[in-house]
C-alpha angles and dihedrals in degrees: 000000000000118000120261114282111257113232134193118204121210117203138167104193141002096346102219092155090046090055090051089051094044094051092044088054086063094058123100110268097026110156093205143043125207112240099170143017112198132184140190088214117058088204094057110137094222093067090068092053091049092050091050088055091049094246115146114252137199126192129181124161113232091210112120096008131109113250093241091048091052094044089050089055094050090046090053093049091052091049091047091053089052094244118169095183138034124214118193112212109177095330105162100202130099106230122223121253093249093055091048092048093050091055097036110155091008102074125077134188136189121222129189100234139064095264134244080044116081110359115186126022139345090031096157095051092045092053091049093048092050090056094241119170092219141032120185149145137280134198112206143165114264118246132166090266112079113259091340103114125115110296111237098182146346141196123200122220119197118242108225127208110277091019116165124200089249094053092046091049091054093058095038087059090063089054092048093056090053097043105044100058091040093053094042092050091048094047094048093042093063088079089072096036108106090197091056093045096048092052091052092050091044091054093050095044094048091050090069115094116266094004125140139171126252129165119241126188090345095308131102113257137178128222133194121220130023125349089246101046105017120135126221118254099169143021132192114235119196105182091304126159093022097305123139090207135101100211148153113237117219140172120264125200093245147350090257091057092049093050092045092051094048092047095046096041110024090159090062105032143036141176108252112230095227103027100031094082087063093052098264116143130203116234103203111229103179099075133104118268094016108182105223092194088061089053090048090051091053093048091052093047092050090045092053091054091067108017119113118254089250089062098045090050090058092054094043089052091049090053089057089073 
């Protein structure tokens, strides 16, 4: 089983959502651990709470600093702490595009509305003024467009007669504290979920021309070419043959390459007990921060090793555009 994902939480104030995330990380079955709480205000109340719980902290005021310079310092603090994901919990700074791009798919935020409704500020009053029956809260991936990333989870909160923005905000906060740890745990836990990982591999493998799926020795496999004469270019390995890994098995160029990769990057590769003797390598999927583009590149490379010329010409033609 892969280690727990390492998370840095960014705050600007009292850190109530940070506290909910931190204590949820202590529960059995948590998919993450909090390795850093960082703030753009050295007086943020949440820092003291994190220190009391013996979580590393970092604080740097953004005042008098260029946005890029401050983002660089926060980024460095997260890396120094070993963080693989960043969770924004009341972090009241708009991050630069460069920072967001570096953490694409690995940074989450919580927003007090039912996105895509009411991005930005004054969300509760806007929901009340619109006559909505419910306000609520959303957890989403962070992109360069404000509050526009993929929504990972939501909770509705009823708007009562005579509701004010303040009273609605108080109740939405309860929902926030329930939703954020749940969504984060679910999102990071996908890295150890064989069903999720299989679907991702299946999507990438079947996107290649003239590929199809066929079970082999009880495991999903993918072949290039016709249904009758196709050759396997990938297998899905879910802790088979004594391995602790969930992996996709693909063809290397030689045994030397296989052994060199396993020796240099044991956290990413292993030699399969059954297929390794034939030059197949295991690309480990159940690990934090997995780069799916890297997996896709391996699948295409392995596919090219067995695909008929008619199929490779199709993908080469597509790459021209």
